[in-house]
N, C-alpha and C positions, 0 to 999 in steps of 0.2 A: 592582606592575605586572601587568596582565592580559595574558596572551599572546593574540595575535590568531589566531583559528582560521579556516582557510579555509572558504568556504561548503560546506554539505553538498550532496552529489550522489548520484545513483543510480549505484552501481557495476555492478550487474547485475540483470537480471530474467530468470529462467529458467522456461520453460514446462515443467510436468509435466502429466500427464493430468488430475489432479484439483485442481491449484492452480498458482499462480505464486509462485515463491520470490523474495523481494526482498532485495537486499543494498545497503546504503548504504556510502559510502566511509569514513565516520568513525563512531566509537562515538557512540551517541545515548542520550538520557535521556527519561523520560516527558514532561518539559516541552518536548521538541523535536518531539513527535508532530505537532502542528499544521503545523509546517514540512515534515515528511516527507510529510504528506498533500498539501500544496500541490505538492511536487515530483512526486509520483506522478500527481496529477490534472491538472496544468497542461496536458498535451497531449491530454487527452480530455474537456475541458469541452464541453457541460454535464454535470455529475455532480450528483446529488441525494443528499445525506447524509440518510438516514432515521432513524438512531439511532446514538448513541455510548454504549457500555457501558464504563465506566471502573472498573478494579479496582486492587488494590494494586500489581500488577506486570504487568498485562495490559490492553490496550485493544482493543475490537472496534468497527469502524466499518461499519455496514450502509449500503450505497449502491446507487443504481441508475444504470445507464449503458446507453444504447441499448435501453431497454425491458426490461432484465434486471437481476437483483438479485445482489449480491455482498457478501462480508464481507472487509474488510481487517483483518488481525490483527497486533497488536504484542505481543511478549513481551519485556519490558525486560531481565530478568536473562540470558536466553540470546541477546539481540540478534537475535531471530527476527522476521521479518516475512513475511507471505504473504497472498495473495488467493485466496479460493475462491468458487465459485458457490454461491448459496443454494439452488438447485434444479438438476435435471438439465439443463434447457435453458440455464441460465446457465453451468453447468460446461462445456457444449459450446462456449460462446462464449469461453472463456478464451484460446484461441489468437488470436482476433481482438482481444481486449483487450490481449494481449501485444504484438501488432503496433502497435496504436494508441499504447500508452505509449512504445514504443521507437523510433517513427518519428522521423526527424531533420528 
């Protein structure tokens, strides 16, 4: 019998000066990353994914939003997830991105 797991949700999104720290409610695996991306991006569409870099224990998703470029990082073993600006102007827009993702 397979236990039923509740749907994954965003637990917190914390603004730091140079990145947004992302925490999900449940432990996740590399095969869950597409769902996690959908959860993060659902409130900020349209988002353009420019590149996915898949490693053994890490994935990096380069994306653009509101004319700026960001990187969504996942580290599987440490359960770390964060978003950083790809350049100085994008880094300055992290607070706006934070508000857009967390709006209800």
